[in-house]
TORTIKOL-633556 format. One record per residue: residue number from 0; residue in three letters; x, y, z of N, C-alpha, C, O, CB in turn. Coordinates in Angstrom, 1 decimal, decimal comma. Each point is the difference from the previous one (the first is absolute). Glycine has a CB too. Example, Ala and Ser with C-alpha at 12.3 -4.5 7.8 and 13.67 -1.06 7.14 Angstrom:
REM TORTIKOL-633556
+-----+------+--------+--------+--------+--------+--------+--------+--------+--------+--------+--------+--------+--------+--------+--------+--------+
|  nr | rest |   n.c1 |   n.c2 |   n.c3 |  ca.c1 |  ca.c2 |  ca.c3 |   c.c1 |   c.c2 |   c.c3 |   o.c1 |   o.c2 |   o.c3 |  cb.c1 |  cb.c2 |  cb.c3 |
+-----+------+--------+--------+--------+--------+--------+--------+--------+--------+--------+--------+--------+--------+--------+--------+--------+
|   0 |  ALA |   13,2 |   -5,7 |    7,8 |   -0,9 |    1,2 |    0,0 |    0,9 |    1,2 |    0,0 |    1,0 |    0,0 |    0,7 |   -2,9 |   -1,2 |    0,5 |
|   1 |  SER |    1,5 |    2,3 |   -1,9 |    0,9 |    1,1 |    0,0 |   -0,8 |    1,1 |    0,8 |    0,5 |    1,1 |    0,1 |    0,7 |   -1,7 |   -2,3 |
+-----+------+--------+--------+--------+--------+--------+--------+--------+--------+--------+--------+--------+--------+--------+--------+--------+
***
This chain:
REM TORTIKOL-633556
+-----+------+--------+--------+--------+--------+--------+--------+--------+--------+--------+--------+--------+--------+--------+--------+--------+
|  nr | rest |   n.c1 |   n.c2 |   n.c3 |  ca.c1 |  ca.c2 |  ca.c3 |   c.c1 |   c.c2 |   c.c3 |   o.c1 |   o.c2 |   o.c3 |  cb.c1 |  cb.c2 |  cb.c3 |
+-----+------+--------+--------+--------+--------+--------+--------+--------+--------+--------+--------+--------+--------+--------+--------+--------+
|   0 |  MET |   94,8 |   54,1 |  120,7 |    1,2 |    0,1 |   -0,6 |    1,1 |    1,1 |    0,5 |   -0,4 |    1,1 |   -0,4 |   -1,1 |   -2,1 |   -1,5 |
|   1 |  GLU |    2,9 |    1,1 |    2,6 |    0,7 |    1,0 |    0,1 |    0,8 |   -0,2 |   -0,6 |    0,4 |   -1,2 |   -0,1 |   -1,0 |    1,8 |    1,6 |
|   2 |  ALA |    1,6 |    0,8 |   -2,2 |    0,9 |   -0,1 |   -0,4 |    1,3 |   -0,1 |    0,5 |    0,6 |    1,0 |    0,2 |   -2,1 |   -0,3 |   -1,3 |
|   3 |  SER |    2,2 |   -2,2 |    1,4 |    0,7 |   -0,1 |    1,2 |    1,3 |   -0,4 |   -0,6 |    0,7 |   -0,5 |    0,9 |   -2,6 |    0,0 |    1,0 |
|   4 |  GLY |    2,3 |    0,5 |   -3,0 |    1,1 |   -0,4 |   -0,6 |    0,0 |   -1,3 |   -0,7 |    0,7 |   -0,3 |   -1,0 |    0,3 |    1,7 |    2,6 |
|   5 |  GLY |   -1,8 |   -2,2 |   -1,0 |   -0,2 |   -1,1 |   -0,6 |    0,5 |   -1,0 |    0,9 |    0,2 |    0,4 |    1,1 |   -0,1 |    0,5 |   -3,3 |
|   6 |  PRO |    0,2 |   -2,4 |    1,9 |    0,6 |   -1,4 |    0,7 |    1,7 |    0,4 |    0,3 |    0,6 |    0,9 |   -0,7 |   -2,4 |   -2,8 |   -1,1 |
|   7 |  ARG |    2,4 |    1,4 |    2,9 |    1,4 |    0,2 |    0,2 |    0,6 |   -1,5 |   -0,5 |   -0,3 |   -1,1 |    0,4 |    0,0 |    2,9 |    1,8 |
|   8 |  LEU |    1,0 |   -1,5 |   -3,1 |    0,9 |   -1,4 |   -0,4 |    1,0 |   -0,1 |    1,1 |    0,6 |    0,9 |    0,5 |   -0,7 |   -0,7 |   -3,1 |
|   9 |  THR |    0,3 |   -1,4 |    2,9 |    1,1 |   -0,6 |    1,1 |    0,9 |   -0,8 |   -0,8 |    1,2 |    0,3 |    0,1 |   -2,9 |   -0,5 |    2,0 |
|  10 |  ASP |    1,4 |   -0,8 |   -2,9 |    0,9 |   -1,0 |   -0,5 |   -1,1 |   -1,1 |   -1,2 |   -1,2 |   -0,2 |    0,3 |    3,1 |    0,5 |    2,6 |
|  11 |  GLY |   -1,6 |   -0,7 |   -3,5 |   -0,5 |   -1,1 |   -1,1 |    0,4 |    0,5 |   -1,1 |    0,9 |    0,8 |    0,0 |   -2,8 |   -1,6 |    1,0 |
|  12 |  VAL |    1,2 |    0,5 |   -2,4 |    0,7 |    0,3 |   -1,3 |   -1,9 |    0,7 |   -0,6 |   -1,1 |   -0,4 |    0,1 |    3,9 |   -2,1 |   -0,5 |
|  13 |  VAL |   -2,1 |    3,8 |   -0,1 |   -0,8 |    0,5 |   -0,6 |   -0,5 |   -0,4 |   -1,5 |    0,7 |    0,4 |   -0,8 |    0,2 |    1,2 |    2,4 |
|  14 |  THR |   -2,0 |   -2,4 |   -2,1 |   -0,4 |    0,2 |   -1,5 |   -0,6 |    0,6 |   -0,5 |   -0,9 |    0,5 |    0,6 |    1,2 |   -1,7 |   -0,6 |
|  15 |  LEU |   -0,1 |    1,6 |   -1,9 |   -0,9 |    0,8 |   -0,3 |   -1,1 |   -0,8 |   -0,9 |    0,2 |   -1,2 |   -0,4 |    1,6 |    3,1 |    0,7 |
|  16 |  ARG |   -2,8 |   -1,5 |   -0,5 |   -0,8 |   -0,4 |   -1,4 |   -0,7 |    1,2 |   -0,3 |   -0,3 |    1,0 |    0,7 |    0,0 |   -3,5 |   -0,4 |
|  17 |  LEU |    0,0 |    1,8 |   -1,9 |   -0,7 |    1,0 |   -0,7 |   -1,6 |    0,7 |    0,8 |   -0,7 |   -0,6 |    0,8 |    2,1 |   -0,8 |   -3,1 |
|  18 |  ALA |   -1,6 |    2,5 |    2,0 |   -1,3 |    0,6 |    0,4 |   -1,0 |   -0,7 |   -0,6 |    0,3 |   -0,7 |   -1,0 |    0,4 |    2,9 |    1,4 |
|  19 |  SER |   -1,9 |   -2,1 |    0,1 |   -1,1 |   -0,7 |   -0,9 |   -1,2 |    0,9 |    0,6 |   -0,1 |    0,5 |    1,1 |    1,1 |   -3,4 |   -1,4 |
|  20 |  ALA |   -2,1 |    3,1 |   -0,9 |   -1,3 |    0,9 |    0,8 |   -0,1 |   -0,8 |    1,3 |    0,2 |    0,8 |    0,9 |   -1,8 |    0,0 |   -3,0 |
|  21 |  ALA |    1,4 |   -1,7 |    2,4 |   -0,4 |   -0,3 |    1,5 |    1,2 |    0,6 |    1,2 |   -0,2 |    0,1 |    1,3 |   -1,0 |   -2,5 |   -2,4 |
|  22 |  ASP |    2,1 |    2,6 |    0,5 |    0,7 |    0,9 |    0,8 |   -0,6 |    1,5 |    0,3 |    0,6 |    0,7 |    0,9 |    1,3 |   -2,2 |   -1,8 |
|  23 |  LEU |   -2,9 |    2,0 |    0,3 |   -0,2 |    1,4 |    0,3 |   -0,3 |    0,7 |    1,4 |    0,5 |    1,1 |    0,4 |   -1,1 |   -1,5 |   -2,6 |
|  24 |  PRO |   -0,2 |   -0,4 |    2,9 |   -0,2 |    0,4 |    1,2 |    1,4 |    0,4 |    0,7 |    0,3 |    1,2 |    0,4 |   -2,4 |   -2,7 |   -0,2 |
|  25 |  PHE |    2,8 |    0,7 |   -0,3 |    1,3 |   -0,2 |    0,9 |    0,9 |    1,4 |   -1,1 |    0,3 |    0,8 |    0,8 |   -0,5 |   -4,3 |    0,3 |
|  26 |  LEU |    0,4 |    3,7 |   -1,9 |    0,5 |    1,1 |   -0,6 |   -0,5 |    1,0 |    0,6 |    0,8 |    0,7 |    0,6 |   -0,6 |   -1,5 |   -2,6 |
|  27 |  ALA |   -1,6 |    0,9 |    2,0 |   -0,6 |    1,2 |    0,7 |    0,3 |    0,4 |    1,4 |   -0,1 |    1,1 |    0,3 |   -1,6 |   -1,6 |   -1,8 |
|  28 |  GLU |    2,1 |   -0,6 |    2,5 |    0,1 |    0,1 |    1,0 |    1,5 |    0,3 |    0,3 |    0,3 |    0,4 |    1,1 |   -2,5 |   -1,6 |   -0,8 |
|  29 |  MET |    3,3 |    1,0 |   -1,3 |    1,4 |    0,2 |   -0,2 |   -0,2 |    1,8 |    0,0 |    0,4 |    0,8 |    0,8 |    0,5 |   -3,4 |   -2,5 |
|  30 |  THR |   -1,7 |    2,8 |    0,4 |   -0,2 |    1,5 |   -0,2 |   -0,5 |    0,8 |    1,2 |    0,3 |    1,1 |    0,0 |   -0,8 |   -1,5 |   -2,3 |
|  31 |  LEU |    0,0 |    0,1 |    2,9 |   -1,0 |    0,9 |    1,5 |    1,6 |    0,3 |    0,8 |    0,5 |    1,1 |    0,4 |   -3,7 |   -2,9 |    0,3 |
|  32 |  LEU |    3,8 |    0,6 |   -0,6 |    1,1 |   -0,2 |    0,6 |    1,2 |    1,2 |   -0,2 |    0,4 |    0,8 |    0,8 |   -1,1 |   -3,4 |   -1,1 |
|  33 |  ALA |    1,1 |    2,5 |   -1,2 |    0,7 |    0,8 |   -0,4 |   -0,3 |    1,8 |   -0,1 |    0,7 |    0,9 |    0,0 |   -0,1 |   -3,3 |   -0,9 |
|  34 |  ALA |   -1,8 |    2,3 |    0,8 |   -0,7 |    1,2 |   -0,3 |   -0,3 |    1,1 |    1,4 |   -0,1 |    1,2 |   -0,1 |   -1,1 |   -2,8 |   -2,1 |
|  35 |  PHE |    1,1 |    0,9 |    3,3 |   -0,1 |    0,7 |    1,5 |    1,0 |   -0,2 |    0,8 |    0,7 |   -0,9 |   -0,3 |   -2,8 |    0,6 |    0,4 |
|  36 |  PRO |    2,4 |    1,0 |    0,9 |    0,5 |   -0,3 |    1,3 |   -0,1 |   -1,0 |    1,0 |   -1,0 |    0,0 |    0,8 |    0,8 |    1,9 |   -1,3 |
|  37 |  PRO |    0,6 |   -2,4 |    0,6 |   -0,2 |   -1,1 |    1,3 |   -1,0 |    0,5 |    1,0 |    0,3 |    1,2 |    0,3 |    2,2 |   -1,9 |   -0,3 |
|  38 |  GLY |   -3,8 |    0,1 |    0,5 |   -0,9 |    0,7 |    0,7 |   -1,2 |   -0,4 |   -0,8 |   -0,1 |   -0,4 |   -1,2 |    1,6 |    2,2 |    2,1 |
|  39 |  PRO |   -2,5 |   -1,5 |   -0,1 |   -1,4 |   -0,2 |   -0,6 |   -0,1 |    0,9 |   -1,4 |    0,6 |    1,0 |   -0,1 |   -1,7 |   -1,3 |    2,6 |
|  40 |  LEU |    0,4 |   -0,4 |   -3,4 |   -0,4 |    0,4 |   -1,4 |   -0,8 |    1,2 |   -0,2 |   -0,9 |    0,0 |    0,9 |    1,0 |   -2,2 |   -1,3 |
|  41 |  PRO |   -0,1 |    3,2 |   -0,2 |   -1,4 |    0,9 |   -0,2 |   -1,4 |   -0,2 |   -0,2 |   -0,1 |   -0,9 |   -0,8 |    1,7 |    1,7 |    0,2 |
|  42 |  ASP |   -2,4 |   -0,3 |    0,8 |   -1,4 |   -0,6 |   -0,6 |    0,2 |    0,1 |   -1,3 |    0,4 |    1,1 |   -0,5 |   -2,0 |   -0,5 |    2,3 |
|  43 |  GLY |    1,3 |   -1,7 |   -2,5 |   -0,4 |   -0,3 |   -1,5 |    1,3 |    0,2 |   -0,6 |    0,2 |    0,6 |   -1,0 |   -2,7 |    0,2 |    0,8 |
|  44 |  ALA |    3,7 |   -1,6 |    1,2 |    1,3 |   -0,1 |   -1,0 |   -0,2 |   -0,8 |   -1,2 |    0,4 |    0,3 |   -1,1 |    1,1 |    0,0 |    3,1 |
|  45 |  ARG |   -2,1 |   -1,6 |   -1,7 |    0,3 |   -1,1 |   -1,2 |   -0,9 |    0,8 |   -1,5 |   -0,1 |   -0,6 |   -1,0 |    0,2 |   -2,1 |    3,1 |
|  46 |  GLU |   -0,7 |    3,8 |   -1,8 |   -1,0 |    0,4 |   -1,4 |    0,7 |    1,1 |   -0,2 |   -0,6 |    0,8 |   -0,8 |   -1,9 |   -1,7 |    1,2 |
|  47 |  MET |    3,7 |    1,4 |    0,1 |    0,7 |    1,0 |   -0,8 |    0,8 |    0,1 |   -1,2 |    0,8 |   -0,9 |   -0,2 |   -1,0 |    1,3 |    1,9 |
|  48 |  ALA |    0,0 |    0,4 |   -2,4 |    0,7 |    0,2 |   -1,5 |    1,4 |   -0,8 |    0,3 |    0,5 |   -1,1 |   -0,4 |   -1,6 |    3,9 |   -0,3 |
|  49 |  ARG |    1,6 |   -1,8 |    1,7 |    1,3 |   -0,3 |   -0,1 |    0,7 |   -1,5 |    0,5 |    1,2 |   -0,3 |    0,0 |   -1,4 |    2,8 |    0,0 |
|  50 |  VAL |   -1,1 |   -3,3 |    0,5 |    0,4 |   -1,4 |    0,1 |   -0,4 |   -0,9 |   -0,7 |    0,6 |   -1,1 |   -0,2 |   -0,4 |    1,5 |    1,8 |
|  51 |  VAL |   -1,6 |    0,0 |   -2,3 |   -0,8 |   -1,1 |   -0,8 |    0,7 |    0,1 |   -1,4 |   -0,1 |   -1,0 |   -0,8 |   -2,3 |    1,3 |    2,1 |
|  52 |  ARG |    3,2 |    0,7 |   -1,5 |    0,6 |    0,0 |   -1,2 |    1,3 |   -1,3 |   -0,5 |    0,5 |   -0,3 |   -1,1 |   -1,2 |    3,1 |    1,8 |
|  53 |  TRP |    0,8 |   -3,2 |    0,5 |    1,2 |   -0,9 |   -0,3 |   -0,4 |   -1,0 |   -0,2 |    0,8 |   -0,9 |   -0,4 |    0,6 |    1,7 |    1,5 |
|  54 |  THR |   -2,7 |   -1,2 |   -1,1 |   -0,7 |   -1,4 |   -0,3 |   -0,6 |    0,2 |   -0,9 |    0,1 |   -0,9 |   -0,9 |   -0,4 |    0,1 |    2,7 |
|  55 |  LEU |   -0,7 |    2,1 |   -2,1 |   -0,8 |   -0,7 |   -0,7 |    0,2 |   -0,2 |   -1,2 |    1,0 |    0,3 |   -0,6 |   -2,1 |    0,2 |    1,8 |
|  56 |  ASP |    0,1 |   -1,3 |   -1,7 |    0,3 |   -0,3 |   -1,6 |    1,2 |   -1,0 |    0,0 |    0,2 |   -0,7 |   -1,1 |   -0,9 |    3,2 |    0,1 |
|  57 |  TRP |    1,6 |   -2,7 |    2,0 |    1,4 |   -1,0 |   -0,2 |   -0,2 |   -1,2 |   -0,3 |   -1,0 |   -0,6 |    0,4 |    2,1 |    1,5 |    1,0 |
|  58 |  GLY |   -0,2 |   -1,5 |   -2,3 |   -0,4 |   -1,4 |   -0,5 |    0,0 |   -0,4 |   -1,5 |    0,0 |   -1,1 |   -0,6 |   -1,5 |    1,4 |    2,6 |
|  59 |  ARG |    1,4 |    1,2 |   -2,5 |    0,1 |   -0,1 |   -1,4 |    1,0 |   -0,3 |   -0,7 |    1,0 |   -0,4 |    0,6 |   -2,4 |    1,5 |   -0,3 |
|  60 |  PRO |    1,6 |   -1,0 |   -1,6 |    1,1 |   -0,7 |   -0,7 |    1,1 |    1,3 |    0,1 |   -0,3 |    1,1 |   -0,3 |   -1,3 |   -3,1 |   -1,6 |
|  61 |  GLY |    2,8 |    1,7 |    2,3 |    0,9 |    0,8 |    0,2 |    0,5 |    0,0 |    1,5 |    1,2 |   -0,1 |    0,4 |   -2,3 |    1,3 |   -2,3 |
|  62 |  ASP |   -0,1 |   -1,2 |    2,7 |    0,1 |    0,1 |    1,5 |    1,1 |   -1,0 |    0,3 |    0,3 |   -1,0 |   -0,7 |   -2,9 |    1,7 |    1,3 |
|  63 |  ALA |    3,2 |   -0,3 |    0,6 |    0,7 |   -1,4 |    0,8 |    0,1 |    0,4 |    1,3 |   -0,1 |    1,2 |    0,2 |    1,6 |   -2,2 |   -1,9 |
|  64 |  GLY |   -1,3 |   -0,1 |    2,8 |    0,2 |    0,1 |    1,2 |    0,6 |   -1,6 |    0,6 |    0,0 |   -1,0 |   -0,6 |   -1,9 |    3,1 |    0,5 |
|  65 |  VAL |    2,4 |   -2,0 |    1,5 |    0,6 |   -1,1 |    0,8 |   -0,4 |    0,3 |    1,2 |   -0,1 |    1,1 |    0,5 |    1,9 |   -1,5 |   -1,8 |
|  66 |  VAL |   -2,2 |   -1,0 |    2,0 |   -0,6 |    0,3 |    1,5 |    1,2 |   -0,8 |    0,5 |    0,6 |   -0,8 |   -0,7 |   -3,4 |    1,0 |    0,7 |
|  67 |  ALA |    3,1 |    0,0 |    1,3 |    1,2 |   -0,8 |    0,8 |   -0,4 |   -0,6 |    1,0 |   -0,8 |    0,6 |    0,8 |    2,3 |    0,8 |   -1,4 |
|  68 |  TRP |   -1,0 |   -2,7 |    0,6 |   -0,9 |   -0,7 |    1,0 |    1,4 |   -0,7 |    1,1 |    1,2 |   -0,3 |   -0,3 |   -3,7 |   -0,4 |   -1,9 |
|  69 |  ARG |    1,9 |    0,8 |    3,3 |    0,8 |   -0,5 |    1,0 |   -0,7 |   -0,9 |    0,8 |   -1,1 |    0,5 |    0,5 |    2,3 |    1,3 |   -0,5 |
|  70 |  ASP |   -0,8 |   -3,1 |    0,2 |   -0,8 |   -0,8 |    1,0 |   -1,5 |   -0,4 |   -0,2 |   -0,9 |   -0,3 |    0,8 |    2,5 |    1,5 |    0,8 |
|  71 |  GLY |   -1,7 |   -1,1 |   -3,0 |   -1,4 |   -0,4 |   -0,4 |   -1,1 |    1,9 |    0,4 |   -1,2 |    0,1 |    0,1 |    1,7 |   -3,9 |    0,8 |
|  72 |  ASN |    0,2 |    4,4 |   -0,9 |   -0,9 |    1,7 |    0,2 |    0,5 |    0,6 |   -1,1 |    1,0 |   -0,4 |   -0,6 |   -1,1 |    1,0 |    3,3 |
|  73 |  ARG |   -0,5 |    0,2 |   -3,0 |    0,4 |    1,1 |   -0,8 |    0,6 |    1,3 |    0,8 |   -0,7 |    0,6 |    0,8 |   -0,9 |   -1,7 |   -2,4 |
|  74 |  VAL |    2,8 |    1,5 |    1,2 |    0,9 |    1,1 |    1,0 |   -0,2 |    1,2 |   -0,9 |    0,2 |    1,1 |    0,6 |    1,7 |   -2,7 |    0,6 |
|  75 |  GLY |   -2,1 |    1,5 |   -2,4 |    0,8 |    1,3 |   -1,0 |   -0,7 |   -0,1 |   -1,5 |   -0,4 |   -1,0 |   -0,6 |    3,2 |    0,8 |    2,0 |
|  76 |  ALA |   -2,6 |    1,5 |   -1,8 |   -0,4 |   -0,4 |   -1,6 |    0,4 |    1,2 |   -0,8 |    0,0 |    1,1 |    0,4 |   -2,2 |   -2,4 |    0,1 |
|  77 |  ALA |    2,6 |    0,9 |   -1,8 |    0,5 |    1,5 |   -1,0 |   -0,6 |   -0,5 |   -1,2 |    0,0 |   -1,1 |   -0,5 |    2,5 |    1,9 |    1,4 |
|  78 |  TRP |   -3,2 |    0,4 |   -1,5 |   -1,0 |   -0,2 |   -1,1 |    0,0 |    1,5 |   -0,8 |    0,2 |    1,1 |    0,5 |   -1,8 |   -3,1 |    1,1 |
|  79 |  CYS |    1,2 |    1,7 |   -2,9 |   -0,1 |    1,2 |   -0,9 |   -0,8 |   -0,2 |   -1,0 |   -0,4 |   -1,1 |   -0,3 |    2,3 |    1,6 |    0,8 |
|  80 |  GLN |   -2,4 |    0,7 |   -1,2 |   -0,9 |    0,0 |   -0,8 |    0,8 |    0,7 |   -1,1 |    0,7 |    1,0 |    0,3 |   -2,8 |   -1,2 |    1,2 |
|  81 |  ARG |    1,9 |   -0,3 |   -3,1 |    0,4 |    0,6 |   -1,0 |   -1,1 |    1,3 |   -0,2 |   -1,2 |   -0,1 |   -0,1 |    2,3 |   -2,3 |   -0,9 |
|  82 |  ARG |   -0,3 |    3,4 |    1,1 |   -0,7 |    1,2 |   -0,4 |   -0,8 |    0,0 |   -1,5 |    0,6 |   -0,3 |   -1,0 |    1,2 |    1,5 |    2,6 |
|  83 |  ARG |   -2,9 |   -0,8 |   -1,4 |   -1,1 |   -0,2 |   -1,1 |   -0,1 |    1,9 |    0,0 |   -0,4 |    0,7 |    0,9 |   -1,3 |   -3,8 |   -0,5 |
|  84 |  THR |    2,1 |    3,6 |   -1,8 |   -0,4 |    1,2 |   -0,3 |   -1,3 |   -0,1 |   -0,9 |   -0,2 |   -1,0 |   -0,7 |    2,6 |    1,7 |    1,0 |
|  85 |  ARG |   -3,6 |    0,5 |   -0,2 |   -0,7 |    0,3 |   -1,0 |    0,0 |    0,3 |   -0,9 |    0,5 |    1,1 |    0,1 |   -0,9 |   -1,0 |    0,9 |
|  86 |  ARG |    0,0 |   -0,4 |   -2,5 |    0,5 |    0,4 |   -1,1 |   -0,9 |    1,5 |   -0,1 |   -1,0 |    0,2 |    0,7 |    1,7 |   -2,9 |   -1,8 |
|  87 |  ARG |   -0,3 |    3,3 |    0,4 |   -0,6 |    1,8 |   -0,4 |   -0,5 |   -0,3 |   -1,3 |    0,8 |   -0,4 |   -0,9 |    1,3 |    2,3 |    2,1 |
|  88 |  PRO |   -3,6 |   -1,8 |   -1,5 |   -0,4 |    0,3 |   -1,4 |    1,0 |    0,8 |   -1,0 |   -0,4 |    0,2 |   -1,2 |   -1,9 |   -0,2 |    2,4 |
+-----+------+--------+--------+--------+--------+--------+--------+--------+--------+--------+--------+--------+--------+--------+--------+--------+
***
């Protein structure tokens, strides 16, 4: 995969649906497109902490997301994770 900017929209309707755990591979792909400039990805990009952190453990209570669809294809996504804080003893 190359970070190429993704699909180009020319016409048609874009619909949104709630993201689910089944969308995690797509969310990870979208993270790669956002994290690096267009072109070949660096070695190990998929495992870099700055990439993995956006999808690691996603889908817990309080997390939310949507996936954009056009003509039966996923064309984008937006998601967030509820911030979890560690309690100090």
